[in-house]
PDB file as gemmi writes it, atoms N, CA and C in Angstrom:
CRYST1    1.000    1.000    1.000  90.00  90.00  90.00 P 1                      
ATOM      1  N   MET A   1       0.862  -1.155  -0.017  1.00  0.00           N  
ATOM      2  CA  MET A   1       0.001  -0.005   0.005  1.00  0.00           C  
ATOM      3  C   MET A   1       0.886   1.255  -0.016  1.00  0.00           C  
ATOM      4  N   PRO A   2       0.614   2.211  -0.889  1.00  0.00           N  
ATOM      5  CA  PRO A   2       1.456   3.414  -0.948  1.00  0.00           C  
ATOM      6  C   PRO A   2       1.246   4.248   0.334  1.00  0.00           C  
ATOM      7  N   LYS A   3       2.349   4.910   0.693  1.00  0.00           N  
ATOM      8  CA  LYS A   3       2.302   5.813   1.857  1.00  0.00           C  
ATOM      9  C   LYS A   3       1.389   7.014   1.494  1.00  0.00           C  
ATOM     10  N   MET A   4       0.648   7.399   2.562  1.00  0.00           N  
ATOM     11  CA  MET A   4      -0.262   8.558   2.393  1.00  0.00           C  
ATOM     12  C   MET A   4       0.504   9.854   2.516  1.00  0.00           C  
ATOM     13  N   THR A   5       0.157  10.841   1.768  1.00  0.00           N  
ATOM     14  CA  THR A   5       0.778  12.136   1.902  1.00  0.00           C  
ATOM     15  C   THR A   5       0.193  12.815   3.164  1.00  0.00           C  
ATOM     16  N   ALA A   6       0.881  13.857   3.569  1.00  0.00           N  
ATOM     17  CA  ALA A   6       0.400  14.678   4.705  1.00  0.00           C  
ATOM     18  C   ALA A   6      -1.005  15.274   4.396  1.00  0.00           C  
ATOM     19  N   ALA A   7      -1.172  15.748   3.172  1.00  0.00           N  
ATOM     20  CA  ALA A   7      -2.457  16.316   2.780  1.00  0.00           C  
ATOM     21  C   ALA A   7      -3.587  15.224   2.858  1.00  0.00           C  
ATOM     22  N   GLN A   8      -3.294  14.038   2.429  1.00  0.00           N  
ATOM     23  CA  GLN A   8      -4.231  12.978   2.541  1.00  0.00           C  
ATOM     24  C   GLN A   8      -4.649  12.676   4.001  1.00  0.00           C  
ATOM     25  N   CYS A   9      -3.562  12.580   4.818  1.00  0.00           N  
ATOM     26  CA  CYS A   9      -3.813  12.319   6.271  1.00  0.00           C  
ATOM     27  C   CYS A   9      -4.667  13.440   6.934  1.00  0.00           C  
ATOM     28  N   VAL A  10      -4.292  14.702   6.607  1.00  0.00           N  
ATOM     29  CA  VAL A  10      -5.040  15.805   7.138  1.00  0.00           C  
ATOM     30  C   VAL A  10      -6.506  15.758   6.673  1.00  0.00           C  
ATOM     31  N   ALA A  11      -6.748  15.480   5.369  1.00  0.00           N  
ATOM     32  CA  ALA A  11      -8.088  15.418   4.854  1.00  0.00           C  
ATOM     33  C   ALA A  11      -8.929  14.355   5.544  1.00  0.00           C  
ATOM     34  N   VAL A  12      -8.286  13.194   5.794  1.00  0.00           N  
ATOM     35  CA  VAL A  12      -9.005  12.124   6.510  1.00  0.00           C  
ATOM     36  C   VAL A  12      -9.415  12.613   7.890  1.00  0.00           C  
ATOM     37  N   SER A  13      -8.455  13.305   8.578  1.00  0.00           N  
ATOM     38  CA  SER A  13      -8.775  13.804   9.904  1.00  0.00           C  
ATOM     39  C   SER A  13      -9.908  14.801   9.887  1.00  0.00           C  
ATOM     40  N   LEU A  14      -9.911  15.675   8.882  1.00  0.00           N  
ATOM     41  CA  LEU A  14     -10.982  16.697   8.793  1.00  0.00           C  
ATOM     42  C   LEU A  14     -12.329  16.124   8.469  1.00  0.00           C  
ATOM     43  N   ASN A  15     -12.370  15.038   7.665  1.00  0.00           N  
ATOM     44  CA  ASN A  15     -13.613  14.487   7.174  1.00  0.00           C  
ATOM     45  C   ASN A  15     -14.314  13.533   8.120  1.00  0.00           C  
ATOM     46  N   VAL A  16     -13.656  13.192   9.207  1.00  0.00           N  
ATOM     47  CA  VAL A  16     -14.266  12.241  10.170  1.00  0.00           C  
ATOM     48  C   VAL A  16     -15.629  12.729  10.692  1.00  0.00           C  
ATOM     49  N   SER A  17     -15.732  13.995  10.956  1.00  0.00           N  
ATOM     50  CA  SER A  17     -16.937  14.535  11.551  1.00  0.00           C  
ATOM     51  C   SER A  17     -17.985  15.144  10.607  1.00  0.00           C  
ATOM     52  N   PHE A  18     -17.742  15.036   9.341  1.00  0.00           N  
ATOM     53  CA  PHE A  18     -18.604  15.707   8.360  1.00  0.00           C  
ATOM     54  C   PHE A  18     -19.113  14.773   7.275  1.00  0.00           C  
ATOM     55  N   LYS A  19     -20.342  15.032   6.788  1.00  0.00           N  
ATOM     56  CA  LYS A  19     -20.888  14.248   5.700  1.00  0.00           C  
ATOM     57  C   LYS A  19     -20.236  14.726   4.441  1.00  0.00           C  
ATOM     58  N   ARG A  20     -19.989  15.998   4.273  1.00  0.00           N  
ATOM     59  CA  ARG A  20     -19.408  16.572   3.052  1.00  0.00           C  
ATOM     60  C   ARG A  20     -17.852  16.447   3.214  1.00  0.00           C  
ATOM     61  N   LEU A  21     -17.268  15.748   2.286  1.00  0.00           N  
ATOM     62  CA  LEU A  21     -15.824  15.470   2.355  1.00  0.00           C  
ATOM     63  C   LEU A  21     -14.993  16.469   1.573  1.00  0.00           C  
ATOM     64  N   ILE A  22     -13.953  16.933   2.200  1.00  0.00           N  
ATOM     65  CA  ILE A  22     -12.987  17.834   1.500  1.00  0.00           C  
ATOM     66  C   ILE A  22     -11.824  16.922   0.982  1.00  0.00           C  
ATOM     67  N   SER A  23     -11.428  17.195  -0.262  1.00  0.00           N  
ATOM     68  CA  SER A  23     -10.345  16.467  -0.814  1.00  0.00           C  
ATOM     69  C   SER A  23      -8.975  17.116  -0.402  1.00  0.00           C  
ATOM     70  N   PRO A  24      -7.913  16.395  -0.420  1.00  0.00           N  
ATOM     71  CA  PRO A  24      -6.592  16.938  -0.120  1.00  0.00           C  
ATOM     72  C   PRO A  24      -6.267  18.099  -1.145  1.00  0.00           C  
ATOM     73  N   GLU A  25      -6.678  17.921  -2.342  1.00  0.00           N  
ATOM     74  CA  GLU A  25      -6.415  19.001  -3.363  1.00  0.00           C  
ATOM     75  C   GLU A  25      -7.168  20.212  -3.065  1.00  0.00           C  
ATOM     76  N   GLU A  26      -8.461  20.084  -2.655  1.00  0.00           N  
ATOM     77  CA  GLU A  26      -9.264  21.253  -2.355  1.00  0.00           C  
ATOM     78  C   GLU A  26      -8.670  22.015  -1.146  1.00  0.00           C  
ATOM     79  N   LEU A  27      -8.227  21.305  -0.178  1.00  0.00           N  
ATOM     80  CA  LEU A  27      -7.616  21.919   1.048  1.00  0.00           C  
ATOM     81  C   LEU A  27      -6.376  22.747   0.639  1.00  0.00           C  
ATOM     82  N   VAL A  28      -5.530  22.202  -0.171  1.00  0.00           N  
ATOM     83  CA  VAL A  28      -4.344  22.921  -0.629  1.00  0.00           C  
ATOM     84  C   VAL A  28      -4.780  24.202  -1.403  1.00  0.00           C  
ATOM     85  N   LYS A  29      -5.789  24.041  -2.293  1.00  0.00           N  
ATOM     86  CA  LYS A  29      -6.296  25.188  -3.069  1.00  0.00           C  
ATOM     87  C   LYS A  29      -6.799  26.264  -2.156  1.00  0.00           C  
ATOM     88  N   ILE A  30      -7.449  25.941  -1.057  1.00  0.00           N  
ATOM     89  CA  ILE A  30      -7.973  26.968  -0.092  1.00  0.00           C  
ATOM     90  C   ILE A  30      -6.803  27.779   0.427  1.00  0.00           C  
ATOM     91  N   PHE A  31      -5.692  27.151   0.863  1.00  0.00           N  
ATOM     92  CA  PHE A  31      -4.618  27.884   1.402  1.00  0.00           C  
ATOM     93  C   PHE A  31      -3.813  28.652   0.356  1.00  0.00           C  
ATOM     94  N   LYS A  32      -3.891  28.233  -0.882  1.00  0.00           N  
ATOM     95  CA  LYS A  32      -3.188  28.934  -1.973  1.00  0.00           C  
ATOM     96  C   LYS A  32      -4.165  30.047  -2.545  1.00  0.00           C  
ATOM     97  N   LYS A  33      -5.292  30.248  -1.948  1.00  0.00           N  
ATOM     98  CA  LYS A  33      -6.327  31.170  -2.355  1.00  0.00           C  
ATOM     99  C   LYS A  33      -6.812  30.925  -3.790  1.00  0.00           C  
ATOM    100  N   GLU A  34      -6.862  29.626  -4.162  1.00  0.00           N  
ATOM    101  CA  GLU A  34      -7.423  29.236  -5.470  1.00  0.00           C  
ATOM    102  C   GLU A  34      -8.879  28.706  -5.274  1.00  0.00           C  
ATOM    103  N   ALA A  35      -9.311  28.645  -4.055  1.00  0.00           N  
ATOM    104  CA  ALA A  35     -10.684  28.200  -3.756  1.00  0.00           C  
ATOM    105  C   ALA A  35     -11.166  28.953  -2.515  1.00  0.00           C  
ATOM    106  N   ASP A  36     -12.475  29.113  -2.408  1.00  0.00           N  
ATOM    107  CA  ASP A  36     -13.104  29.787  -1.276  1.00  0.00           C  
ATOM    108  C   ASP A  36     -13.085  28.895  -0.014  1.00  0.00           C  
ATOM    109  N   TRP A  37     -12.688  29.479   1.061  1.00  0.00           N  
ATOM    110  CA  TRP A  37     -12.614  28.703   2.318  1.00  0.00           C  
ATOM    111  C   TRP A  37     -13.944  28.627   3.087  1.00  0.00           C  
ATOM    112  N   GLU A  38     -14.797  29.639   2.834  1.00  0.00           N  
ATOM    113  CA  GLU A  38     -15.980  29.722   3.704  1.00  0.00           C  
ATOM    114  C   GLU A  38     -16.903  28.503   3.688  1.00  0.00           C  
ATOM    115  N   PRO A  39     -17.049  27.811   2.544  1.00  0.00           N  
ATOM    116  CA  PRO A  39     -17.957  26.598   2.606  1.00  0.00           C  
ATOM    117  C   PRO A  39     -17.321  25.512   3.427  1.00  0.00           C  
ATOM    118  N   TRP A  40     -16.051  25.612   3.757  1.00  0.00           N  
ATOM    119  CA  TRP A  40     -15.396  24.560   4.512  1.00  0.00           C  
ATOM    120  C   TRP A  40     -15.012  25.013   5.915  1.00  0.00           C  
ATOM    121  N   ILE A  41     -15.734  25.966   6.511  1.00  0.00           N  
ATOM    122  CA  ILE A  41     -15.423  26.523   7.767  1.00  0.00           C  
ATOM    123  C   ILE A  41     -15.296  25.489   8.867  1.00  0.00           C  
ATOM    124  N   GLY A  42     -16.187  24.500   8.859  1.00  0.00           N  
ATOM    125  CA  GLY A  42     -16.138  23.471   9.915  1.00  0.00           C  
ATOM    126  C   GLY A  42     -14.908  22.632   9.811  1.00  0.00           C  
ATOM    127  N   HIS A  43     -14.539  22.307   8.627  1.00  0.00           N  
ATOM    128  CA  HIS A  43     -13.266  21.532   8.375  1.00  0.00           C  
ATOM    129  C   HIS A  43     -12.058  22.310   8.803  1.00  0.00           C  
ATOM    130  N   LEU A  44     -12.080  23.649   8.556  1.00  0.00           N  
ATOM    131  CA  LEU A  44     -10.963  24.467   8.908  1.00  0.00           C  
ATOM    132  C   LEU A  44     -10.859  24.693  10.414  1.00  0.00           C  
ATOM    133  N   ASP A  45     -12.008  24.625  11.089  1.00  0.00           N  
ATOM    134  CA  ASP A  45     -11.977  24.699  12.535  1.00  0.00           C  
ATOM    135  C   ASP A  45     -11.283  23.445  13.082  1.00  0.00           C  
ATOM    136  N   VAL A  46     -11.518  22.314  12.464  1.00  0.00           N  
ATOM    137  CA  VAL A  46     -10.845  21.070  12.903  1.00  0.00           C  
ATOM    138  C   VAL A  46      -9.397  21.152  12.529  1.00  0.00           C  
ATOM    139  N   PHE A  47      -9.060  21.654  11.361  1.00  0.00           N  
ATOM    140  CA  PHE A  47      -7.654  21.753  10.955  1.00  0.00           C  
ATOM    141  C   PHE A  47      -6.870  22.589  11.954  1.00  0.00           C  
ATOM    142  N   PHE A  48      -7.348  23.741  12.294  1.00  0.00           N  
ATOM    143  CA  PHE A  48      -6.615  24.617  13.169  1.00  0.00           C  
ATOM    144  C   PHE A  48      -6.668  24.217  14.658  1.00  0.00           C  
ATOM    145  N   GLY A  49      -7.685  23.509  15.051  1.00  0.00           N  
ATOM    146  CA  GLY A  49      -7.906  23.188  16.386  1.00  0.00           C  
ATOM    147  C   GLY A  49      -7.521  21.739  16.856  1.00  0.00           C  
ATOM    148  N   GLU A  50      -7.619  20.826  15.944  1.00  0.00           N  
ATOM    149  CA  GLU A  50      -7.455  19.405  16.320  1.00  0.00           C  
ATOM    150  C   GLU A  50      -6.319  18.675  15.633  1.00  0.00           C  
ATOM    151  N   VAL A  51      -5.886  19.055  14.473  1.00  0.00           N  
ATOM    152  CA  VAL A  51      -4.826  18.413  13.755  1.00  0.00           C  
ATOM    153  C   VAL A  51      -3.512  18.770  14.498  1.00  0.00           C  
ATOM    154  N   PRO A  52      -2.752  17.703  14.823  1.00  0.00           N  
ATOM    155  CA  PRO A  52      -1.498  17.907  15.548  1.00  0.00           C  
ATOM    156  C   PRO A  52      -0.599  18.882  14.803  1.00  0.00           C  
ATOM    157  N   SER A  53       0.151  19.700  15.613  1.00  0.00           N  
ATOM    158  CA  SER A  53       1.033  20.688  14.938  1.00  0.00           C  
ATOM    159  C   SER A  53       2.095  19.997  14.094  1.00  0.00           C  
ATOM    160  N   SER A  54       2.529  18.840  14.437  1.00  0.00           N  
ATOM    161  CA  SER A  54       3.554  18.149  13.595  1.00  0.00           C  
ATOM    162  C   SER A  54       2.902  17.801  12.242  1.00  0.00           C  
ATOM    163  N   MET A  55       1.665  17.466  12.179  1.00  0.00           N  
ATOM    164  CA  MET A  55       1.028  17.125  10.910  1.00  0.00           C  
ATOM    165  C   MET A  55       0.817  18.431  10.084  1.00  0.00           C  
ATOM    166  N   ILE A  56       0.445  19.508  10.767  1.00  0.00           N  
ATOM    167  CA  ILE A  56       0.284  20.765  10.083  1.00  0.00           C  
ATOM    168  C   ILE A  56       1.595  21.178   9.398  1.00  0.00           C  
ATOM    169  N   LYS A  57       2.652  21.041  10.129  1.00  0.00           N  
ATOM    170  CA  LYS A  57       4.016  21.412   9.579  1.00  0.00           C  
ATOM    171  C   LYS A  57       4.349  20.552   8.362  1.00  0.00           C  
ATOM    172  N   LYS A  58       4.060  19.204   8.474  1.00  0.00           N  
ATOM    173  CA  LYS A  58       4.344  18.343   7.324  1.00  0.00           C  
ATOM    174  C   LYS A  58       3.465  18.743   6.130  1.00  0.00           C  
ATOM    175  N   PHE A  59       2.206  19.085   6.360  1.00  0.00           N  
ATOM    176  CA  PHE A  59       1.274  19.519   5.328  1.00  0.00           C  
ATOM    177  C   PHE A  59       1.791  20.737   4.679  1.00  0.00           C  
ATOM    178  N   MET A  60       2.273  21.700   5.476  1.00  0.00           N  
ATOM    179  CA  MET A  60       2.803  22.977   4.934  1.00  0.00           C  
ATOM    180  C   MET A  60       4.012  22.699   4.036  1.00  0.00           C  
ATOM    181  N   ALA A  61       4.951  21.883   4.579  1.00  0.00           N  
ATOM    182  CA  ALA A  61       6.183  21.639   3.838  1.00  0.00           C  
ATOM    183  C   ALA A  61       5.900  20.903   2.537  1.00  0.00           C  
ATOM    184  N   GLU A  62       5.061  19.859   2.587  1.00  0.00           N  
ATOM    185  CA  GLU A  62       4.769  19.024   1.465  1.00  0.00           C  
ATOM    186  C   GLU A  62       4.137  19.900   0.323  1.00  0.00           C  
ATOM    187  N   ASN A  63       3.373  20.874   0.695  1.00  0.00           N  
ATOM    188  CA  ASN A  63       2.633  21.625  -0.307  1.00  0.00           C  
ATOM    189  C   ASN A  63       3.130  23.034  -0.549  1.00  0.00           C  
ATOM    190  N   ASN A  64       4.352  23.289  -0.061  1.00  0.00           N  
ATOM    191  CA  ASN A  64       4.989  24.603  -0.255  1.00  0.00           C  
ATOM    192  C   ASN A  64       4.110  25.762   0.241  1.00  0.00           C  
ATOM    193  N   LEU A  65       3.511  25.552   1.375  1.00  0.00           N  
ATOM    194  CA  LEU A  65       2.610  26.603   1.977  1.00  0.00           C  
ATOM    195  C   LEU A  65       3.380  27.318   3.036  1.00  0.00           C  
ATOM    196  N   SER A  66       3.249  28.648   3.056  1.00  0.00           N  
ATOM    197  CA  SER A  66       3.908  29.525   4.022  1.00  0.00           C  
ATOM    198  C   SER A  66       3.044  29.740   5.245  1.00  0.00           C  
ATOM    199  N   LEU A  67       3.695  30.154   6.273  1.00  0.00           N  
ATOM    200  CA  LEU A  67       2.980  30.499   7.508  1.00  0.00           C  
ATOM    201  C   LEU A  67       1.990  31.613   7.191  1.00  0.00           C  
ATOM    202  N   ASP A  68       2.388  32.524   6.371  1.00  0.00           N  
ATOM    203  CA  ASP A  68       1.471  33.660   5.972  1.00  0.00           C  
ATOM    204  C   ASP A  68       0.216  33.181   5.278  1.00  0.00           C  
ATOM    205  N   GLN A  69       0.369  32.152   4.427  1.00  0.00           N  
ATOM    206  CA  GLN A  69      -0.784  31.665   3.728  1.00  0.00           C  
ATOM    207  C   GLN A  69      -1.792  31.026   4.677  1.00  0.00           C  
ATOM    208  N   LEU A  70      -1.331  30.254   5.639  1.00  0.00           N  
ATOM    209  CA  LEU A  70      -2.214  29.671   6.609  1.00  0.00           C  
ATOM    210  C   LEU A  70      -2.741  30.736   7.522  1.00  0.00           C  
ATOM    211  N   SER A  71      -1.938  31.650   7.905  1.00  0.00           N  
ATOM    212  CA  SER A  71      -2.353  32.741   8.831  1.00  0.00           C  
ATOM    213  C   SER A  71      -3.535  33.583   8.235  1.00  0.00           C  
ATOM    214  N   GLY A  72      -3.473  33.766   6.949  1.00  0.00           N  
ATOM    215  CA  GLY A  72      -4.521  34.548   6.292  1.00  0.00           C  
ATOM    216  C   GLY A  72      -5.900  33.970   6.564  1.00  0.00           C  
ATOM    217  N   ILE A  73      -6.037  32.622   6.494  1.00  0.00           N  
ATOM    218  CA  ILE A  73      -7.257  31.952   6.761  1.00  0.00           C  
ATOM    219  C   ILE A  73      -7.555  31.964   8.274  1.00  0.00           C  
ATOM    220  N   TYR A  74      -6.561  31.538   9.037  1.00  0.00           N  
ATOM    221  CA  TYR A  74      -6.688  31.484  10.475  1.00  0.00           C  
ATOM    222  C   TYR A  74      -7.157  32.775  11.053  1.00  0.00           C  
ATOM    223  N   ASP A  75      -6.591  33.879  10.649  1.00  0.00           N  
ATOM    224  CA  ASP A  75      -6.971  35.206  11.181  1.00  0.00           C  
ATOM    225  C   ASP A  75      -8.365  35.641  10.773  1.00  0.00           C  
ATOM    226  N   SER A  76      -8.880  35.044   9.714  1.00  0.00           N  
ATOM    227  CA  SER A  76     -10.211  35.362   9.209  1.00  0.00           C  
ATOM    228  C   SER A  76     -11.325  34.607  10.016  1.00  0.00           C  
ATOM    229  N   LEU A  77     -10.943  33.568  10.738  1.00  0.00           N  
ATOM    230  CA  LEU A  77     -11.890  32.815  11.506  1.00  0.00           C  
ATOM    231  C   LEU A  77     -12.269  33.549  12.817  1.00  0.00           C  
ATOM    232  N   PRO A  78     -13.464  33.284  13.280  1.00  0.00           N  
ATOM    233  CA  PRO A  78     -13.858  33.839  14.604  1.00  0.00           C  
ATOM    234  C   PRO A  78     -12.850  33.360  15.638  1.00  0.00           C  
ATOM    235  N   PRO A  79     -12.540  34.172  16.642  1.00  0.00           N  
ATOM    236  CA  PRO A  79     -11.522  33.771  17.648  1.00  0.00           C  
ATOM    237  C   PRO A  79     -11.785  32.412  18.287  1.00  0.00           C  
ATOM    238  N   VAL A  80     -13.036  32.045  18.479  1.00  0.00           N  
ATOM    239  CA  VAL A  80     -13.324  30.752  19.086  1.00  0.00           C  
ATOM    240  C   VAL A  80     -12.870  29.603  18.264  1.00  0.00           C  
ATOM    241  N   TRP A  81     -12.686  29.819  16.949  1.00  0.00           N  
ATOM    242  CA  TRP A  81     -12.222  28.734  16.015  1.00  0.00           C  
ATOM    243  C   TRP A  81     -10.737  28.889  15.699  1.00  0.00           C  
ATOM    244  N   GLN A  82     -10.046  29.757  16.333  1.00  0.00           N  
ATOM    245  CA  GLN A  82      -8.599  29.916  16.127  1.00  0.00           C  
ATOM    246  C   GLN A  82      -7.846  28.961  17.044  1.00  0.00           C  
ATOM    247  N   GLY A  83      -7.684  27.768  16.597  1.00  0.00           N  
ATOM    248  CA  GLY A  83      -7.188  26.638  17.399  1.00  0.00           C  
ATOM    249  C   GLY A  83      -5.766  26.806  17.944  1.00  0.00           C  
ATOM    250  N   LYS A  84      -5.505  26.125  18.995  1.00  0.00           N  
ATOM    251  CA  LYS A  84      -4.248  26.185  19.702  1.00  0.00           C  
ATOM    252  C   LYS A  84      -3.075  25.599  18.893  1.00  0.00           C  
ATOM    253  N   ALA A  85      -3.314  24.518  18.180  1.00  0.00           N  
ATOM    254  CA  ALA A  85      -2.154  23.867  17.439  1.00  0.00           C  
ATOM    255  C   ALA A  85      -1.498  24.812  16.466  1.00  0.00           C  
ATOM    256  N   PHE A  86      -2.286  25.523  15.675  1.00  0.00           N  
ATOM    257  CA  PHE A  86      -1.666  26.420  14.720  1.00  0.00           C  
ATOM    258  C   PHE A  86      -1.059  27.675  15.404  1.00  0.00           C  
ATOM    259  N   ARG A  87      -1.718  28.116  16.416  1.00  0.00           N  
ATOM    260  CA  ARG A  87      -1.213  29.290  17.205  1.00  0.00           C  
ATOM    261  C   ARG A  87       0.153  28.986  17.764  1.00  0.00           C  
ATOM    262  N   GLU A  88       0.375  27.743  18.246  1.00  0.00           N  
ATOM    263  CA  GLU A  88       1.638  27.351  18.797  1.00  0.00           C  
ATOM    264  C   GLU A  88       2.699  27.309  17.691  1.00  0.00           C  
ATOM    265  N   ILE A  89       2.353  26.881  16.465  1.00  0.00           N  
ATOM    266  CA  ILE A  89       3.339  26.872  15.393  1.00  0.00           C  
ATOM    267  C   ILE A  89       3.696  28.287  15.055  1.00  0.00           C  
ATOM    268  N   ARG A  90       2.698  29.167  14.912  1.00  0.00           N  
ATOM    269  CA  ARG A  90       2.983  30.541  14.525  1.00  0.00           C  
ATOM    270  C   ARG A  90       3.773  31.226  15.594  1.00  0.00           C  
ATOM    271  N   ASP A  91       3.407  31.062  16.894  1.00  0.00           N  
ATOM    272  CA  ASP A  91       4.119  31.715  17.971  1.00  0.00           C  
ATOM    273  C   ASP A  91       5.540  31.290  18.013  1.00  0.00           C  
ATOM    274  N   ALA A  92       5.814  29.944  17.902  1.00  0.00           N  
ATOM    275  CA  ALA A  92       7.176  29.456  17.911  1.00  0.00           C  
ATOM    276  C   ALA A  92       8.000  30.002  16.740  1.00  0.00           C  
ATOM    277  N   THR A  93       7.379  30.086  15.575  1.00  0.00           N  
ATOM    278  CA  THR A  93       8.062  30.596  14.401  1.00  0.00           C  
ATOM    279  C   THR A  93       8.431  32.047  14.531  1.00  0.00           C  
ATOM    280  N   LEU A  94       7.491  32.783  15.170  1.00  0.00           N  
ATOM    281  CA  LEU A  94       7.698  34.202  15.369  1.00  0.00           C  
ATOM    282  C   LEU A  94       8.506  34.535  16.611  1.00  0.00           C  
ATOM    283  N   GLY A  95       8.848  33.487  17.392  1.00  0.00           N  
ATOM    284  CA  GLY A  95       9.623  33.685  18.611  1.00  0.00           C  
ATOM    285  C   GLY A  95       8.854  34.306  19.779  1.00  0.00           C  
ATOM    286  N   ILE A  96       7.550  34.034  19.748  1.00  0.00           N  
ATOM    287  CA  ILE A  96       6.679  34.564  20.815  1.00  0.00           C  
ATOM    288  C   ILE A  96       6.599  33.533  21.948  1.00  0.00           C  
ATOM    289  N   SER A  97       6.900  33.941  23.132  1.00  0.00           N  
ATOM    290  CA  SER A  97       6.770  33.028  24.287  1.00  0.00           C  
ATOM    291  C   SER A  97       5.450  33.285  24.989  1.00  0.00           C  
ATOM    292  N   VAL A  98       4.733  32.250  25.178  1.00  0.00           N  
ATOM    293  CA  VAL A  98       3.368  32.334  25.850  1.00  0.00           C  
ATOM    294  C   VAL A  98       3.527  31.700  27.258  1.00  0.00           C  
ATOM    295  N   GLN A  99       3.300  32.480  28.240  1.00  0.00           N  
ATOM    296  CA  GLN A  99       3.351  31.979  29.608  1.00  0.00           C  
ATOM    297  C   GLN A  99       2.001  31.521  30.023  1.00  0.00           C  
ATOM    298  N   GLU A 100       1.980  30.430  30.798  1.00  0.00           N  
ATOM    299  CA  GLU A 100       0.729  29.908  31.279  1.00  0.00           C  
ATOM    300  C   GLU A 100       0.006  30.869  32.220  1.00  0.00           C  
ATOM    301  N   GLY A 101      -1.259  30.901  32.068  1.00  0.00           N  
ATOM    302  CA  GLY A 101      -2.082  31.736  32.926  1.00  0.00           C  
ATOM    303  C   GLY A 101      -2.056  33.231  32.549  1.00  0.00           C  
ATOM    304  N   GLY A 102      -1.330  33.522  31.438  1.00  0.00           N  
ATOM    305  CA  GLY A 102      -1.219  34.938  31.085  1.00  0.00           C  
ATOM    306  C   GLY A 102      -1.623  35.170  29.730  1.00  0.00           C  
TER     307      GLY A 102                                                      
END                                                                             
């Protein structure tokens, strides 16, 4: 069996909770601004909130996606949907230290 790409793994993770399935290709198009993200807001909530940061990093590297490309979508989401996993990646990349309780 061929090894799954990071995009395929992420798409499987996103599709677990939804009847409407997003393809790995569509997900990449969203972050490259080649497709509208709003119809997939629930999937993006899962992406930013539940996909492990290690998998997000692999997904970004595999698809030549920058932190800015993902941040553009992330920052457009309501704050309640701006998940911790991506915030940790961005903060670490930008050298921001987050103290607990603060």
